[in-house]
LUMTIMAR-129016 format. One record per residue (C-alpha): residue in three letters; x, y, z negated. Coordinates in steps of 0.2 Angstrom, whole numbers, padded with zeros to 4 digits, always signed. Each point is the difference from the previous one (the first is absolute). Layout:
ALAXYZ;...
END
This chain:
MET+0000+0000+0000;SER+0008+0017+0005;GLY+0002+0015-0011;LYS-0013+0009+0009;VAL-0013-0013-0003;ILE+0005+0000-0018;ALA-0002+0019-0001;VAL-0017-0001+0008;TRP-0006-0013-0013;ILE+0006+0010-0014;CYS-0010+0015+0007;ASN-0015-0012+0002;VAL+0001-0004-0018;LEU+0001+0018-0004;VAL-0015+0004+0011;ALA-0010-0014-0009;LEU+0004+0007-0017;LEU-0005+0018+0006;ALA-0016-0007+0007;ALA-0004-0009-0017;ALA+0004+0015-0010;SER-0011+0011+0012;ILE-0015-0011-0003;ALA+0003-0001-0018;CYS+0003+0018-0004;TYR-0018+0005+0003;PHE-0006-0011-0014;LEU+0015+0002-0012;GLY-0001+0019+0000;ASP-0012+0014+0002;PHE-0006+0000+0018;TRP-0003+0019-0002;LYS+0004+0012-0014;VAL-0004+0018-0001;ASN+0013+0009-0012;ILE-0008+0016-0008;SER+0010+0013-0009;LEU-0012+0010-0010;THR+0006+0017-0007;ILE-0009+0005-0015;THR+0001+0019+0000;LYS-0001+0013-0014;ASP-0017+0005+0007;MET-0006-0018-0002;VAL+0006+0000-0018;SER-0008+0017-0004;ASP-0017-0007+0005;MET+0003-0015-0011;VAL+0005+0010-0016;ALA-0015+0007-0010;SER+0006+0017-0007;ASP-0011+0013-0009;SER+0015+0011-0001;ALA-0001+0019+0003;ASP+0004+0006+0018;SER+0015+0009-0007;ASP+0008-0018-0003;ALA-0003-0005+0018;GLU+0018+0004+0006;TRP+0007-0008-0016;ILE-0010-0016+0003;GLN+0006-0001+0018;ALA+0018+0002-0005;GLU-0003-0015-0012;LEU-0008-0010+0014;ASP+0017+0003+0009;ASP+0008-0010-0014;VAL-0013-0014+0001;ILE+0001-0004+0019;GLY+0013+0012+0007;GLU-0003+0013+0014;ASP+0000-0013+0013;GLY-0012-0012-0009;VAL+0001-0018-0004;THR+0001-0013+0014;VAL-0009-0017-0003;GLU+0004-0014+0012;LEU-0016-0010+0005;ALA-0003-0014+0012;PHE-0014-0008+0009;ALA+0003-0017+0007;VAL-0009-0011+0013;GLU+0004-0018+0000;ALA-0001-0012+0015;GLY-0015-0008-0008;ASP-0009+0017-0001;VAL+0001+0003+0019;ILE-0005-0018+0004;GLY-0015+0002-0012;SER-0006+0015+0010;PHE-0008-0011+0012;THR-0012-0007-0013;GLY-0011+0008-0013;ASP-0007+0017-0002;PRO+0011+0015+0005;ALA-0004+0010-0016;GLU+0003-0016-0012;THR+0016-0004+0009;VAL+0007+0018-0002;ASP-0006+0001-0018;ALA+0009-0016-0004;LEU+0016+0006+0008;ILE-0001+0016-0010;GLY-0003-0009-0016;LYS+0016-0011+0003;ASN+0010+0016+0001;VAL-0007+0009-0014;GLU+0010-0009-0014;SER+0016+0005+0008;ILE-0006+0018+0002;VAL-0005+0002-0018;ALA+0016-0007-0006;SER+0010+0012+0011;LEU-0010+0015-0007;ARG+0000-0005-0018;GLY+0018+0003-0004;PRO+0002+0018+0008;LEU-0017+0005-0006;THR+0004-0005-0018;GLU+0015+0012+0000;ILE-0011+0014+0008;ALA-0014-0003-0013;LYS+0013+0002-0014;GLY+0007+0015+0008;ALA-0017+0008+0003;ALA-0005-0004-0018;LYS+0015+0008-0006;THR-0004+0015+0010;VAL-0017+0001-0007;ALA+0007-0003-0018;LYS+0013+0014+0002;THR-0014+0012+0007;THR-0011-0004-0015;VAL+0013+0002-0013;LYS+0006+0016+0008;ASP-0017+0008+0002;GLN-0005-0004-0018;VAL+0016+0007-0007;HIS+0000+0016+0010;LYS-0019+0002-0004;ASN+0003-0003-0019;VAL+0015+0012+0000;LYS-0010+0014+0009;ASP-0015-0002-0011;TYR+0010-0001-0016;LEU+0009+0016+0005;ALA-0017+0009+0003;GLN-0006-0006-0017;GLN+0016+0008-0008;GLY-0005+0017+0007;SER+0014+0000+0014;ASP-0004+0011+0015;ALA-0008-0009+0015;VAL+0012-0013+0006;SER+0000-0006+0018;ASP+0003-0017+0006;ALA+0016+0005+0008;GLU+0006+0007-0017;VAL-0004-0016-0009;ALA+0009-0010+0013;GLU+0016+0011-0002;LYS+0000-0001-0019;MET-0002-0019+0002;GLU+0015-0001+0011;THR+0010+0010-0012;LEU-0005-0012-0014;GLY+0006-0015+0010;ILE-0018-0006+0004;THR+0004-0003+0019;ASP-0007-0012+0012;GLU+0014-0012-0002;TYR-0003+0001-0019;ILE-0018-0004+0002;GLY+0004-0014+0012;GLU+0011-0008-0013;LYS-0013+0001-0013;THR-0013-0008+0011;ASP+0010-0015+0005;ALA-0007-0010-0015;ILE-0018+0005+0005;ILE+0003-0009+0017;GLU+0007-0016-0008;SER-0016+0001-0011;ILE-0012+0000+0014;PHE+0008-0014+0009;SER+0004-0011-0015;GLU-0011-0015-0003;GLY-0015+0003-0012;SER+0001+0019+0001;THR-0017+0009-0003;VAL-0007+0017+0002;ASP+0002+0004-0018;SER+0018-0006-0001;VAL+0005+0010+0015;THR-0009+0016-0006;GLU+0009-0002-0017;ASP+0017-0001+0010;ILE-0004+0016+0009;MET-0006+0009-0016;THR+0017-0006-0008;THR+0009+0007+0015;ILE-0009+0017-0001;ASP+0004+0001-0019;THR+0018-0004+0003;VAL+0001+0014+0013;LEU-0008+0012-0012;SER+0012-0005-0013;ASP+0015+0004+0011;ILE-0008+0017+0005;ARG-0001+0004-0019;THR+0018-0005-0003;ASN+0007+0009+0016;ALA-0011+0015-0003;ALA+0009+0002-0018;ALA+0016+0002+0009;HIS-0006+0014+0011;SER-0012+0009-0013;ALA+0012+0015-0001;GLU-0001+0003+0019;ASP-0018+0002+0002;GLU-0015+0001-0012;MET-0009-0013+0011;TYR+0013-0013-0004;ALA-0003+0005-0019;ASP-0018-0004+0002;LEU+0003-0017+0008;VAL+0010-0006-0015;GLU-0017-0003-0009;LEU-0008-0008+0015;GLU-0013-0013-0005;LEU-0015-0008+0008;SER-0016+0003-0010;GLU-0011-0016-0003;GLU-0013+0007+0012;ASP+0013+0003+0014;ARG+0007-0017-0003;ALA-0017-0009+0001;ALA-0004+0010+0016;ILE+0017-0005+0008;ARG-0002-0018-0005;GLU-0017-0001+0008;ASP+0006+0008+0016;ILE+0014-0012+0001;SER-0010-0015-0004;LYS-0012+0004+0014;ALA+0014+0001+0012;VAL+0008-0016-0006;GLY-0017-0008+0000;GLN+0000+0000+0020;LEU+0013-0014-0001;SER-0011-0012-0009;GLU-0017-0008+0004;SER+0001-0012-0015;PRO-0013+0003-0014;ASP+0014-0001-0013;GLY+0010+0013+0009;THR+0014-0012+0006;ILE+0010+0006+0014;ASP+0004-0013+0014;ALA+0015+0006+0010;ASP-0002-0014+0013;ALA-0018+0007+0003;LEU+0007+0017+0003;ILE+0013-0006+0012;SER-0014-0010+0009;SER-0010+0016+0002;LEU+0015+0009+0007;ILE+0003-0014+0013;ALA-0018+0000+0005;GLN+0000+0019+0002;ALA+0016+0000+0009;LEU-0007-0011+0013;ALA-0018+0007+0000;GLY+0004+0019+0003;GLY+0019+0004+0002;GLU-0005+0008+0017;ASN-0008+0015-0009;GLY+0018+0007-0003;GLY-0002+0018-0005;ASN-0017+0003+0006;THR-0012+0005-0013;GLU-0016-0005+0009;GLY-0003-0018-0002;ALA+0015-0003-0012;ARG+0000-0014-0013;GLU-0006+0003-0018;PRO+0013+0000-0013;VAL+0005-0018-0006;THR-0012-0008-0012;LEU-0003-0018-0004;ALA-0019+0000+0005;ASP+0004-0011+0015;ALA+0015-0009-0006;PRO-0001-0019-0003;MET-0006-0002-0018;SER-0001-0019-0003;GLU+0008-0007-0015;ASP+0010-0013+0009;ALA+0016+0006+0009;ALA-0002-0012+0015;GLN-0018+0006+0002;LYS+0006+0018-0001;GLU+0012-0003+0014;GLN-0013-0009+0010;GLU-0012+0015-0002;LEU+0014+0012+0005;GLU+0004-0010+0016;GLU-0019+0000+0004;GLN+0000+0019-0002;VAL+0016+0002+0011;LYS-0008-0011+0013;ALA-0016+0010+0000;SER+0010+0016+0002;ILE+0010-0006+0015;LEU-0016-0006+0008;GLN-0008+0017-0002;MET+0015+0007+0009;LEU-0004-0010+0016;PRO-0010+0009+0013;GLU-0016-0009+0007;GLY+0004-0013+0012;THR+0018-0004-0007;HIS-0004-0018-0004;ASP-0005-0004+0018;SER+0015+0009+0007;LEU+0012-0009-0012;ILE-0007-0017+0004;TRP+0003+0003+0019;VAL+0018+0005-0004;PHE+0002-0015-0011;ARG-0007-0011+0014;VAL+0013+0008+0013;MET+0013-0004-0013;ALA-0005-0018-0001;ILE+0000-0002+0019;LEU+0017+0007+0001;MET+0006-0011-0014;ALA-0007-0015+0009;ILE+0008+0005+0017;SER+0017+0003-0009;MET-0001-0017-0009;LEU-0005-0009+0015;SER+0015+0007+0010;TRP+0012-0006-0013;VAL-0009-0017-0001;TYR+0002-0001+0019;ILE+0019+0002-0001;LEU+0001-0013-0014;ILE-0009-0012+0012;LYS+0011+0005+0015;LEU+0015-0004-0011;LEU-0006-0017-0004;VAL-0004-0004+0018;LYS+0018+0006+0005;VAL+0007-0013-0012;PHE-0007-0015+0010;SER-0002+0007+0017;HIS+0015+0011+0004;PRO+0015-0004-0011;ALA+0012+0006+0012;ASP-0008+0017+0001;PRO-0008+0003-0017;THR-0003+0019+0003;VAL-0017+0007-0001;LYS-0008+0016+0006;LEU-0005+0011-0015;LYS-0011+0013+0009;CYS-0016-0006-0010;PRO+0006+0005-0017;ILE+0011+0015+0006;TRP-0016+0008+0007;LEU-0014-0007-0011;GLY+0009-0006-0016;TRP+0001+0017-0008;LEU-0017+0008+0005;PRO-0007+0000-0018;TYR+0015+0011-0006;LEU-0002+0011+0015;PHE-0019+0003-0004;CYS+0002+0000-0019;VAL+0016+0010-0002;GLY+0007+0007+0016;ILE-0016+0010+0006;PRO-0005+0006-0017;SER+0018+0006-0004;ILE+0000+0010+0016;ALA-0018+0007-0005;LEU+0007+0005-0017;MET+0014+0009+0008;ILE-0011+0011+0009;LEU-0013+0002-0014;PRO+0008+0016-0008;GLY-0003+0009+0016;MET-0018-0004+0000;LEU-0003+0006-0018;GLN-0003+0018+0006;ASN-0015-0005+0010;LEU-0008-0009-0014;PRO-0012+0008-0013;ALA+0010+0008-0015;GLU-0007-0013-0013;ALA+0005-0015+0011;ALA+0017+0008+0004;SER+0003+0003-0019;LEU-0003-0019-0003;LEU+0011-0006+0013;THR+0014+0011-0005;SER+0000-0008-0017;LEU+0002-0017+0008;GLN+0014-0008+0008;LEU-0004-0015+0010;GLY+0011-0014+0007;VAL-0004-0017+0007;SER+0009-0017-0001;SER-0004-0018+0005;ALA+0008-0017-0002;GLY-0001-0001+0019;VAL+0016+0009+0000;ILE+0008-0017-0001;ALA-0008-0005+0016;ALA+0005+0016+0008;ILE+0018-0003-0005;ALA-0001-0018+0006;ALA-0006+0007+0017;LEU+0015+0012+0001;VAL+0012-0015-0004;CYS-0009-0010+0013;PHE+0002+0013+0013;ALA+0019+0000-0003;ILE+0000-0019+0001;SER-0010+0001+0016;ILE+0014+0009+0008;PHE+0013-0013-0005;TYR-0013-0013+0006;MET-0001+0009+0017;VAL+0019+0000+0002;VAL+0002-0019-0005;ARG-0015-0005+0011;LYS+0008+0007+0015;GLN+0017-0009-0004;PHE-0010-0016-0002;LYS-0008+0002+0017;ARG+0017+0003+0009;GLU+0007-0015-0009;GLN-0015-0011+0006;LYS+0002+0007+0018;ALA+0019-0004+0000;
END
């Protein structure tokens, strides 16, 4: 057996392995996957955070949100996968039920991807609200106390300036409220316990004001007045009631228990239900409460309820007629997958035939898989990738709301069919070798 024949048989074995891998890849990986990078912006978090703060604090709150998610927002990686069984199943069953089942299969991974980042956002947003609450209460108490002491009318700006001098800065308040956040997200926390933590923090801040005011009492009569700063029982009761009402939004339990997981679940549902509102005030989401959050006792049941909510949110986003359109897309995918697999099966059969019929010239023509073996990859990845490249230029022609939503998303597509595409490319290279060797075999036979 000549060296050329041995080389051809080695290539034939390689082609057979490539054919087997190309057939198996559709069932061992995701036939089609849409990768979604969702950017949660500061405007979205602003909609999620319930704040009764004065308008004068709006700029300060926005600065705090920069620390929570940054100027560019937080990017969450999501994926929507379609398996070979899903596209094959598109030929049977009701279109709506088929699409609903497919979405249901992907919801678990979507929820898992959102939970981690949104937990951190929730903690950061909760800290923003806590800092705002403590700051507002302290400034209000100082201003009211100075008025009771007979000081001239004191503006909010003057109070803020005095607090800065006494070391009651935003950074200071942030440090004091860290314990409050840990309390909210700790197991077994209640409205009463968190309220007490906030009241303790306010008392600590007022105590530091008295101590620092004593060191500046000679500079300004206003500082001297603050040395005796105290809350009356009436003021303390009013503050406690206001704080308790605000914290109460975090609990739907009769005993006031705060369920941090339910809060995160509510954020996940809202992030998927209305992120497109962006900075628009019309139609914007209400601040986060637990009214619609999963409230079951069992953790597994809560997760199931959340997944049902997320599934419902995704289905609501789909325009009318989407189910039928997706079914036709899946059917086209299934047909292309069948064509691809048959082209590789055809090559395997040809290779087996060559073993017995033409041992002297074992080369085979590979046109079939070269042209047809990678069609699913072309349809699922190649064409969509080109469309996504030209998408930014089309945004200017879309309505502002749709353009805003698409801007917050980065889409990408992938497919296990990439293995078949690589195999087709390798087969193309091998076919060139076969063509050269085949001509040599013919010349040798004529000779």
